[in-house]
N, C-alpha and C positions, 0 to 999 in steps of 0.2 A: 257127406250128402251133398250132392252135386246140384246146384240151382240152375234152372233153364233160364236163359236171356233171349228175349226176342229182338232181332234186328229187323228194321223195317226199311228196306231200301226203295226209296221213291224217285231215284235218279235211273233214268233209262240206261245211260251209258254204263253206269255202275253195275245194273242188273244184266245187261248185255255182256260185259267183260267178264263178270263172276260165271255166267253160264258157259261162255267160252272156254275158260280156265277149266271148269267142272268137267266139260266134255273132253278136253285135251288130257285131262289127268285121269278121268275115268272115276270121279269122285262126286259126291253130291254138292250141292251149293255151299252148306256150311264148311264142308271141309276144304273147299275151294278158296273161300274166305280166309280161313287159318292159315293155308299154305301162302296165299298171297301177302297176308300180314307178317308171317314169319320171314319171308323173303325181303319184304321191305324194311323190316327192322334190322335184318342182318347186313343189308346193303348199307343202311345209314350207320351202323356200327363201325363198319369197315371202310368208310368214307374217308379219303385223306383230306387232312386240314390244309389250307393253303400253305402254311409252312412246310408240311411234309411234301406237298407236290412241288415247291420251289427246290428243295434238298433234292427230290428224285431227280428232277430235270437238270439241275447242276451236275450230279453225279454221272447221269446218262450222257451229257454232252460234255464233261470233264472241265466244267466251269468252277473255278474257285473264288469265293468272295474276297476282296481286299479288306484290310482292317477298316478303311474309310466306309465301305458299303455296309458293314456291320453297325455303323453308329447311326441313331436316329437322325433324321432332317431336322433343321432347324425350324422353329415355328413359322418363320417368315416365308418358307417355301410353302407350307400349306395355305398361309394367308394369300400368297401370290396366286396360287392354284384356284382359291375360292374367289378371287377378285377383289380381296379387301386390301 
């Protein structure tokens, strides 16, 4: 048994964007919302972490980390950066 849930869109921009997507896709407003939410969730699931981005860029530009670059910086460096 499927339960109907009502979504009340009171934001003019959200309404306009939803209707544009619905028109582009040839679907109703509800299906446009489902499409947009699925795509947004998929993008977030596949988003690179900062560590992954750094690794990709190092590989792309042929940069290798030295052993000293792999070690955490001492607390004094962070203190200096924050003005302490």
